[in-house]
Backbone bond lengths (Angstrom), bond angles and torsions (degrees), N, CA, C in turn:
res aa  C-N    CA-C-N  psi(-1)  N-CA   C-N-CA  omega(-1)  CA-C   N-CA-C  phi
1 M - - - 1.469 - - 1.529 109.89 -
2 T 1.338 116.41 134.05 1.450 121.07 -178.13 1.527 110.93 -69.98
3 Q 1.327 115.51 131.13 1.454 119.97 176.46 1.523 110.14 -84.71
4 K 1.328 116.39 148.55 1.456 121.40 178.16 1.524 109.70 -75.33
5 D 1.317 115.30 139.10 1.463 121.40 177.38 1.526 109.80 -74.72
6 S 1.321 115.68 108.87 1.470 120.69 175.31 1.526 110.78 -129.30
7 I 1.338 116.63 25.32 1.459 121.92 -174.88 1.522 112.06 -57.68
8 Y 1.344 116.50 -38.91 1.468 120.50 -176.20 1.528 112.03 -109.13
9 A 1.325 116.74 23.37 1.464 120.40 -175.65 1.518 113.35 -77.30
10 T 1.326 117.45 -19.60 1.465 120.89 177.34 1.514 109.82 -114.93
11 E 1.329 116.44 148.13 1.463 120.62 -178.95 1.528 109.46 -64.22
12 Q 1.340 115.67 135.78 1.465 120.02 -173.29 1.521 110.10 -156.50
13 A 1.339 114.83 165.44 1.459 120.55 170.38 1.526 106.80 -76.63
14 V 1.316 117.21 106.38 1.462 121.40 -169.54 1.527 110.71 -77.42
15 K 1.323 115.20 127.12 1.460 122.21 175.30 1.521 109.21 -101.06
16 D 1.335 115.35 163.10 1.458 119.32 176.34 1.526 110.31 -58.25
17 F 1.311 115.02 139.25 1.459 121.92 -178.58 1.521 110.84 -64.34
18 S 1.324 116.46 139.82 1.465 121.00 174.16 1.520 108.53 -145.27
19 F 1.325 115.96 154.67 1.460 121.10 -179.72 1.526 109.35 -86.99
20 D 1.328 114.93 67.69 1.459 121.23 -176.80 1.525 110.25 -93.45
21 Q 1.322 115.92 -172.26 1.457 120.82 -176.43 1.526 112.25 -61.53
22 H 1.336 117.01 -36.00 1.470 120.23 178.68 1.530 110.76 -62.05
23 V 1.321 116.71 -41.15 1.461 120.74 179.51 1.526 110.61 -70.47
24 V 1.330 116.79 -39.68 1.461 120.31 178.89 1.528 111.08 -55.39
25 E 1.307 116.86 -42.24 1.460 121.25 -175.53 1.529 112.34 -65.15
26 V 1.326 117.85 -28.11 1.471 120.42 -176.03 1.523 112.25 -116.37
27 F 1.314 117.84 5.38 1.461 121.12 -169.59 1.526 113.66 -58.07
28 P 1.341 120.80 -44.71 1.471 118.58 179.70 1.525 112.45 -58.21
29 D 1.332 117.14 -41.10 1.472 120.40 178.20 1.526 110.34 -69.13
30 M 1.321 116.77 -42.61 1.469 121.10 -179.48 1.523 111.23 -59.05
31 I 1.321 116.86 -47.09 1.455 119.84 -173.50 1.530 111.28 -72.18
32 Q 1.334 117.33 -37.39 1.459 120.24 179.23 1.527 111.74 -67.03
33 R 1.328 116.78 -35.43 1.463 121.03 -177.93 1.524 112.87 -87.12
34 S 1.333 117.11 -8.52 1.466 121.10 -175.04 1.514 114.28 -112.39
35 V 1.336 117.71 -26.71 1.466 121.18 -174.79 1.528 108.97 -116.14
36 P 1.324 117.88 109.24 1.465 120.07 -179.48 1.528 111.68 -64.09
37 G 1.328 115.38 129.96 1.462 119.93 177.74 1.510 114.86 77.29
38 Y 1.330 117.46 19.44 1.466 119.41 -175.03 1.530 111.86 -58.63
39 A 1.316 118.01 -43.85 1.468 120.54 -179.23 1.523 111.09 -62.20
40 T 1.329 116.90 -39.34 1.466 120.73 177.66 1.520 111.07 -64.85
41 I 1.325 116.33 -41.76 1.465 120.63 179.08 1.518 110.74 -60.91
42 V 1.319 116.97 -48.61 1.467 121.03 -177.08 1.526 110.96 -63.75
43 S 1.323 117.06 -45.38 1.469 119.12 -178.48 1.530 111.10 -65.79
44 T 1.327 117.17 -36.71 1.467 120.23 -179.86 1.519 111.42 -70.90
45 I 1.321 117.80 -36.95 1.467 119.87 175.06 1.518 109.97 -58.35
46 G 1.333 116.48 -41.72 1.460 119.24 177.51 1.514 112.22 -61.24
47 K 1.340 117.33 -43.10 1.459 121.02 179.76 1.528 111.27 -65.27
48 L 1.330 116.43 -41.33 1.464 119.72 178.26 1.532 110.93 -65.93
49 A 1.325 116.30 -39.02 1.467 119.93 177.18 1.526 110.23 -61.84
50 G 1.328 116.60 -41.45 1.452 119.56 178.25 1.517 112.26 -63.36
51 E 1.324 116.47 -34.31 1.466 120.72 -178.82 1.523 112.14 -74.20
52 Y 1.336 116.96 -36.83 1.464 120.11 -172.89 1.530 113.95 -102.48
53 A 1.318 118.49 -5.04 1.465 120.51 178.05 1.526 109.82 -62.06
54 Q 1.322 115.49 134.33 1.458 121.39 178.50 1.526 109.64 -109.11
55 S 1.315 116.29 147.40 1.462 120.18 -179.27 1.526 110.37 -61.76
56 N 1.321 115.31 147.62 1.469 122.69 178.21 1.527 111.84 58.29
57 S 1.327 116.28 45.00 1.467 119.67 -179.55 1.520 110.12 -138.76
58 N 1.327 114.84 171.08 1.459 122.70 177.68 1.527 110.41 -104.81
59 L 1.322 114.98 144.80 1.455 122.02 171.99 1.527 107.06 -117.99
60 Y 1.324 116.63 134.31 1.462 121.47 -175.28 1.524 110.51 -114.17
61 D 1.322 114.68 137.56 1.462 122.45 169.55 1.526 106.18 -116.10
62 L 1.325 115.72 98.24 1.464 121.46 -173.60 1.527 109.41 -93.98
63 G 1.332 115.33 118.51 1.454 120.85 -171.47 1.515 108.54 81.79
64 C 1.322 116.10 53.86 1.468 121.74 -167.60 1.519 113.75 -73.09
65 S 1.323 118.88 -17.32 1.468 124.00 -175.54 1.532 109.76 47.53
66 L 1.329 118.50 -122.00 1.465 120.13 -176.00 1.527 113.55 -87.43
67 G 1.336 116.74 3.02 1.457 120.22 172.39 1.514 116.16 94.53
68 A 1.334 118.62 17.44 1.466 120.62 -178.81 1.525 111.80 -60.50
69 V 1.330 117.28 -45.23 1.468 120.54 179.75 1.521 110.36 -69.15
70 T 1.317 117.80 -40.58 1.460 120.62 177.05 1.524 111.20 -57.24
71 L 1.317 117.07 -46.55 1.456 120.85 178.58 1.524 111.52 -63.23
72 S 1.327 116.89 -40.05 1.454 120.74 178.98 1.528 110.82 -64.01
73 M 1.316 117.42 -39.96 1.455 120.39 177.20 1.527 110.69 -65.03
74 R 1.324 116.99 -44.21 1.471 120.31 179.98 1.524 112.04 -57.82
75 R 1.313 116.22 -38.45 1.465 120.14 -177.79 1.528 112.36 -68.11
76 N 1.324 116.86 -23.37 1.456 120.71 -171.94 1.518 115.16 -108.19
77 I 1.309 118.56 -10.16 1.465 120.54 -177.06 1.516 110.42 -79.53
78 R 1.318 116.11 124.34 1.460 122.70 176.34 1.522 111.17 -120.80
79 T 1.298 117.32 5.37 1.457 123.53 -176.93 1.523 109.96 -87.08
80 D 1.319 116.98 145.59 1.462 121.81 -176.03 1.525 112.30 -72.84
81 N 1.322 114.61 144.86 1.469 122.74 169.49 1.525 113.43 56.32
82 C 1.328 115.80 48.59 1.460 121.06 173.28 1.527 109.57 -103.43
83 N 1.297 115.75 144.90 1.457 122.47 175.20 1.525 108.95 -124.36
84 I 1.337 116.27 140.23 1.457 120.82 174.87 1.519 109.21 -105.70
85 I 1.323 115.71 132.13 1.461 122.09 176.96 1.523 107.22 -117.03
86 A 1.322 115.57 113.88 1.469 121.90 -178.02 1.525 108.64 -105.93
87 V 1.323 116.63 129.51 1.465 121.24 -172.94 1.524 110.00 -131.15
88 D 1.325 116.47 137.94 1.456 121.42 173.15 1.524 108.03 -150.41
89 N 1.337 115.83 152.10 1.470 119.22 -179.74 1.519 112.43 -97.29
90 S 1.339 117.45 5.84 1.458 121.84 176.15 1.526 109.04 -101.70
91 E 1.316 116.47 115.85 1.461 120.09 -179.47 1.523 111.28 -60.92
92 A 1.341 116.32 -38.89 1.463 120.15 179.81 1.530 110.78 -62.88
93 M 1.335 117.26 -41.52 1.456 120.88 178.14 1.522 111.23 -65.29
94 V 1.316 117.12 -44.33 1.468 121.66 -177.81 1.521 111.05 -60.98
95 E 1.317 116.71 -45.32 1.458 119.77 -178.58 1.526 111.48 -64.61
96 R 1.328 117.68 -40.45 1.463 120.22 178.88 1.533 110.55 -71.42
97 C 1.321 116.66 -35.83 1.462 120.88 177.52 1.529 110.47 -59.58
98 K 1.324 117.18 -43.87 1.467 120.86 178.96 1.521 110.98 -59.79
99 L 1.323 116.82 -40.11 1.466 120.52 178.81 1.524 110.86 -65.55
100 H 1.326 117.29 -41.58 1.460 120.62 179.29 1.525 111.45 -61.94
101 L 1.331 116.30 -41.96 1.456 120.42 -176.65 1.520 111.93 -68.29
102 Q 1.320 117.19 -27.52 1.464 120.47 179.22 1.522 111.90 -63.70
103 G 1.317 116.54 -24.19 1.455 120.41 -177.64 1.517 114.31 -83.37
104 F 1.347 118.04 -1.31 1.459 121.36 -177.73 1.525 109.63 -126.72
105 R 1.320 116.02 118.94 1.455 120.75 179.13 1.524 109.91 -84.29
106 S 1.314 116.04 139.88 1.458 120.82 -179.90 1.519 109.07 -160.45
107 D 1.337 115.40 152.56 1.467 120.44 175.29 1.515 111.80 -83.20
108 V 1.329 117.27 -6.74 1.466 120.68 -179.73 1.526 108.69 -91.54
109 P 1.336 118.41 114.42 1.461 120.08 -178.61 1.522 112.48 -70.99
110 V 1.334 115.29 144.03 1.458 121.88 179.70 1.521 109.17 -128.06
111 T 1.312 115.64 134.39 1.458 122.18 171.23 1.522 108.10 -113.40
112 V 1.330 116.63 122.65 1.462 121.52 177.95 1.521 108.17 -103.25
113 T 1.331 115.81 124.54 1.456 121.25 -170.96 1.524 111.50 -126.49
114 L 1.317 115.49 135.77 1.463 121.26 170.68 1.519 107.81 -85.48
115 G 1.321 117.75 121.00 1.448 119.19 -178.03 1.514 113.30 -175.63
116 D 1.317 114.61 168.60 1.460 123.63 178.23 1.520 108.60 -95.31
117 I 1.323 116.48 122.05 1.460 120.75 -179.27 1.522 111.69 -57.46
118 N 1.323 116.99 -32.61 1.463 120.52 -179.26 1.524 111.69 -62.52
119 D 1.321 117.21 -27.33 1.463 121.34 -177.12 1.522 112.63 -104.52
120 L 1.305 117.90 -1.27 1.451 122.17 -173.16 1.526 111.62 -74.63
121 A 1.323 116.02 135.45 1.461 121.30 172.80 1.521 108.41 -85.87
122 I 1.309 117.32 120.73 1.462 122.77 177.73 1.522 108.29 -102.61
123 E 1.330 116.09 128.10 1.462 120.13 -173.58 1.522 110.89 -135.23
124 N 1.324 116.18 137.11 1.472 122.75 168.62 1.537 110.99 51.27
125 A 1.309 116.70 48.24 1.466 121.04 -174.58 1.528 111.42 -93.64
126 S 1.338 115.62 137.31 1.464 119.89 170.30 1.518 111.18 -107.66
127 V 1.343 117.09 -25.03 1.462 122.13 178.46 1.524 108.56 -139.90
128 V 1.325 115.88 131.66 1.470 121.53 172.30 1.524 107.31 -127.41
129 A 1.319 116.17 123.38 1.463 121.41 177.66 1.522 109.51 -109.33
130 M 1.316 115.40 132.77 1.469 122.33 172.21 1.525 106.53 -129.65
131 N 1.320 115.90 94.56 1.453 121.49 -173.84 1.525 109.84 -97.08
132 F 1.333 115.80 95.79 1.467 122.90 -177.34 1.537 110.60 58.84
133 T 1.314 114.68 49.32 1.470 122.45 -177.96 1.517 112.32 -117.71
134 L 1.332 117.06 -44.59 1.464 120.56 -175.57 1.520 111.17 -57.94
135 Q 1.328 117.60 -32.47 1.465 122.15 -177.38 1.528 112.56 -63.91
136 F 1.335 117.46 -19.36 1.463 120.89 178.30 1.531 112.77 -94.34
137 I 1.320 117.35 -4.01 1.461 121.87 175.06 1.527 108.37 -87.03
138 P 1.338 118.58 135.19 1.471 119.31 179.23 1.526 111.45 -50.60
139 P 1.332 117.93 136.12 1.467 120.74 -175.48 1.522 114.48 -51.74
140 E 1.317 116.46 -36.14 1.465 119.18 -177.55 1.527 113.04 -71.56
141 K 1.329 118.13 -10.86 1.465 121.48 -179.74 1.526 113.15 -105.18
142 R 1.316 118.12 -5.04 1.461 121.00 -173.59 1.521 112.38 -68.18
143 Q 1.302 116.94 -41.50 1.467 120.70 -179.80 1.521 110.44 -58.46
144 A 1.318 117.26 -45.99 1.465 121.04 -177.74 1.524 111.57 -63.99
145 V 1.328 117.00 -39.47 1.463 120.50 178.62 1.523 110.43 -63.00
146 L 1.318 116.57 -45.35 1.460 120.40 -178.40 1.531 111.27 -68.86
147 E 1.317 116.83 -36.76 1.469 119.50 176.84 1.524 110.80 -64.15
148 K 1.328 116.93 -38.94 1.471 120.94 178.02 1.525 110.33 -63.98
149 I 1.312 116.41 -42.89 1.462 120.03 178.05 1.520 110.49 -60.83
150 Y 1.329 116.17 -48.54 1.468 120.15 -178.90 1.525 111.12 -59.69
151 A 1.314 116.57 -44.36 1.466 120.92 -176.62 1.521 112.24 -62.98
152 N 1.322 117.02 -27.38 1.464 120.16 -175.01 1.527 113.57 -109.30
153 L 1.339 116.61 10.65 1.457 121.35 171.10 1.524 110.00 -84.63
154 K 1.314 116.39 139.34 1.447 120.58 174.23 1.531 109.58 -69.35
155 P 1.318 118.95 154.01 1.468 120.30 174.84 1.528 110.19 -53.60
156 G 1.311 116.28 132.12 1.455 121.03 -175.82 1.513 113.66 84.55
157 G 1.329 117.25 -1.56 1.461 121.96 177.77 1.516 111.11 -73.60
158 V 1.349 115.61 164.88 1.455 119.57 -174.08 1.520 111.99 -133.30
159 L 1.315 114.08 149.37 1.462 123.33 166.78 1.515 107.01 -106.59
160 L 1.331 116.01 125.59 1.466 122.35 177.26 1.518 106.87 -107.54
161 L 1.314 116.12 107.52 1.463 122.56 -168.77 1.520 110.55 -119.50
162 S 1.340 116.22 121.72 1.466 121.69 172.58 1.520 108.56 -116.57
163 E 1.326 116.19 137.08 1.453 120.85 -175.87 1.525 111.28 -148.44
164 K 1.309 115.88 148.54 1.455 120.10 163.01 1.522 106.18 -78.67
165 I 1.322 117.69 134.88 1.457 121.32 -174.27 1.521 111.07 -119.88
166 R 1.328 114.78 161.36 1.460 122.50 172.92 1.520 108.94 -96.49
167 G 1.338 116.33 147.16 1.447 120.06 171.96 1.524 110.36 -64.73
168 E 1.326 116.02 155.05 1.460 120.22 -173.99 1.523 113.30 -71.23
169 N 1.328 117.06 -15.96 1.460 121.06 173.22 1.521 107.69 -146.68
170 E 1.337 116.24 172.68 1.460 120.02 -172.86 1.528 112.15 -61.06
171 Q 1.327 117.45 -41.67 1.452 120.12 -178.62 1.530 111.25 -63.46
172 C 1.321 116.04 -45.31 1.465 120.12 179.87 1.526 111.37 -67.78
173 D 1.324 116.16 -37.64 1.460 119.53 178.92 1.527 110.81 -63.22
174 N 1.328 116.47 -43.74 1.464 120.26 178.91 1.532 111.15 -63.48
175 L 1.326 116.45 -36.52 1.461 120.40 177.70 1.529 110.88 -62.31
176 L 1.333 116.37 -47.37 1.468 120.37 -179.70 1.530 110.99 -63.43
177 I 1.321 116.24 -40.55 1.469 120.05 178.81 1.522 110.72 -63.65
178 D 1.330 116.92 -43.97 1.463 120.79 -179.96 1.527 111.21 -62.49
179 L 1.335 116.54 -42.00 1.463 120.29 178.98 1.528 110.74 -63.94
180 H 1.333 116.19 -40.07 1.463 119.93 179.25 1.525 111.04 -66.22
181 H 1.322 116.60 -42.49 1.464 119.45 179.35 1.534 110.90 -64.39
182 D 1.322 117.64 -36.82 1.467 120.15 175.42 1.526 110.73 -62.82
183 F 1.330 116.30 -38.58 1.466 121.55 176.46 1.525 110.56 -59.89
184 K 1.330 116.19 -43.48 1.468 120.09 -179.48 1.533 111.04 -69.05
185 R 1.325 117.14 -38.44 1.470 119.57 176.06 1.527 110.57 -60.77
186 H 1.313 115.87 -43.68 1.461 120.91 179.70 1.528 111.10 -60.31
187 N 1.333 116.29 -29.70 1.461 121.64 -179.84 1.526 112.82 -92.20
188 G 1.329 116.73 13.44 1.454 120.11 169.28 1.507 117.24 97.41
189 Y 1.338 118.11 2.29 1.461 119.60 177.17 1.534 109.64 -78.27
190 S 1.328 115.53 139.04 1.462 120.89 178.44 1.523 110.50 -82.68
191 E 1.328 115.73 168.26 1.466 120.00 176.02 1.524 110.77 -60.73
192 L 1.333 116.73 -37.51 1.459 120.46 178.11 1.527 110.81 -63.67
193 E 1.310 117.27 -44.77 1.466 120.67 179.62 1.525 111.40 -62.99
194 I 1.318 116.56 -44.28 1.467 120.45 179.79 1.521 110.51 -61.98
195 S 1.325 116.71 -44.56 1.461 121.16 -178.31 1.523 111.65 -65.89
196 Q 1.325 116.35 -46.64 1.471 119.29 -176.30 1.536 111.46 -70.44
197 K 1.324 117.43 -35.77 1.467 119.67 176.36 1.529 110.27 -65.11
198 R 1.319 116.86 -40.01 1.463 119.80 179.19 1.531 110.24 -63.06
199 T 1.333 117.15 -40.93 1.464 120.73 177.38 1.516 111.02 -64.11
200 A 1.329 117.04 -41.10 1.464 121.33 -177.06 1.514 112.19 -65.96
201 I 1.323 116.52 -33.00 1.455 119.13 -170.24 1.529 113.81 -98.36
202 E 1.335 117.87 -13.12 1.462 119.63 -170.83 1.525 113.35 -66.60
203 N 1.342 118.37 -24.95 1.460 120.17 -179.76 1.524 113.49 -91.83
204 V 1.339 117.03 -11.99 1.471 119.56 -175.98 1.524 112.41 -113.35
205 M 1.327 118.28 -15.81 1.455 121.96 177.55 1.519 108.57 -125.66
206 R 1.315 116.45 114.13 1.464 121.71 -176.42 1.521 109.53 -121.05
207 P 1.319 117.01 95.08 1.470 120.33 -175.25 1.521 112.35 -68.40
208 D 1.322 115.08 151.11 1.455 123.31 172.73 1.526 109.93 -99.27
209 H 1.337 116.31 162.76 1.454 120.94 168.69 1.533 108.86 -68.10
210 L 1.319 116.86 151.51 1.464 119.85 175.01 1.521 110.66 -58.81
211 S 1.318 117.04 -40.16 1.465 120.19 179.65 1.526 111.42 -61.22
212 T 1.328 117.05 -34.27 1.464 120.55 176.96 1.522 110.33 -63.10
213 H 1.326 116.40 -45.34 1.464 120.00 178.45 1.521 111.44 -59.99
214 L 1.320 116.35 -50.49 1.459 120.39 -174.47 1.521 111.34 -65.44
215 N 1.328 116.94 -42.71 1.463 120.11 179.53 1.528 111.16 -65.72
216 R 1.313 116.83 -40.96 1.466 120.78 -179.04 1.530 110.53 -64.32
217 L 1.316 117.30 -44.16 1.465 120.44 179.86 1.530 110.79 -63.19
218 S 1.326 116.51 -40.11 1.462 120.19 178.34 1.521 111.27 -65.92
219 E 1.322 116.71 -43.13 1.467 120.65 -179.47 1.525 111.80 -65.24
220 I 1.318 116.87 -33.70 1.468 120.31 179.04 1.531 110.68 -67.23
221 G 1.331 116.95 -30.84 1.459 119.02 175.72 1.511 115.85 132.63
222 F 1.328 118.72 -2.59 1.464 119.87 179.11 1.530 109.34 -61.27
223 S 1.326 116.07 133.08 1.462 120.15 -174.05 1.524 112.63 -77.70
224 Q 1.342 116.70 -31.43 1.452 121.12 -179.00 1.528 108.91 -138.16
225 T 1.320 116.20 135.39 1.461 120.94 174.92 1.520 108.63 -135.03
226 Q 1.325 116.08 130.77 1.464 120.04 -176.27 1.527 110.45 -139.80
227 V 1.332 115.71 131.01 1.462 120.67 169.31 1.523 107.75 -78.11
228 W 1.319 117.32 124.72 1.464 119.62 179.95 1.531 112.25 -112.77
229 Y 1.333 116.47 -6.98 1.468 119.26 177.12 1.523 108.97 -154.94
230 Q 1.317 116.11 137.78 1.459 121.19 167.48 1.519 109.68 -152.76
231 C 1.309 115.87 132.13 1.454 122.60 169.47 1.518 107.74 -137.86
232 F 1.326 116.13 117.30 1.457 122.31 -176.30 1.537 108.95 57.54
233 N 1.328 118.26 -123.99 1.469 119.97 -178.36 1.523 112.50 -103.35
234 F 1.331 116.25 34.48 1.464 121.88 176.29 1.533 108.09 -124.40
235 C 1.323 115.82 129.53 1.455 120.52 -168.56 1.531 110.43 -141.52
236 S 1.342 116.09 141.31 1.459 121.47 176.21 1.517 109.43 -124.57
237 M 1.331 114.79 138.04 1.461 122.36 -175.30 1.518 111.12 -131.36
238 I 1.312 116.72 155.80 1.454 122.56 168.28 1.525 107.51 -121.60
239 A 1.336 115.89 133.53 1.467 122.03 176.71 1.519 107.34 -122.89
240 I 1.334 116.14 124.53 1.466 122.58 -173.96 1.518 109.52 -107.60
241 K 1.332 115.75 131.88 1.467 119.66 178.21 1.528 109.84 -81.43
């Protein structure tokens, strides 16, 4: 049974956010109440993975957390000889992800790995998913990660990228933030929880502008890039090699 997210419900000395055991226990509730359209994003990533998966190739879920995207991909893959490689740098997330995957039978093999995406070797990939992952990588390392993904994607392969974004100017950014905070209030978070979570995450998650994402993907070499979902400051894109 999913536990309710009450991590920031009491006043505390706020530490930088991390995907530790406390977060693992409440993560499904946290993500559903914090990210508008999360279920739609996850299910659509699975459908896109099923459409673009190529036979005899690997599909990657980078920053897999509890494995929601991995499971969505497994449900939609009908292509022969595909393997899914799910990677996260949180040991607590990886261990829980393995338990979740045991409950779902599938002919598509999955390897769940504890590791740093910056050091990961990507090979023979037709689909790479990064669902709200790039934003936690230091900004100075993002270009290299995306270049590595592009270099190891098969022709016609895709990057499925979801990110929290910044507004293109201060006024627009404040508007998106206000809309998101209203969303969280509607889902039962208090002003204290919203404030303390924002403090906890501001040093570890540094969003880019949408224009930064699109320009960077184009400069790296992706032939087509399309935003297929946006609600407030949450955005999902597909980039085709």
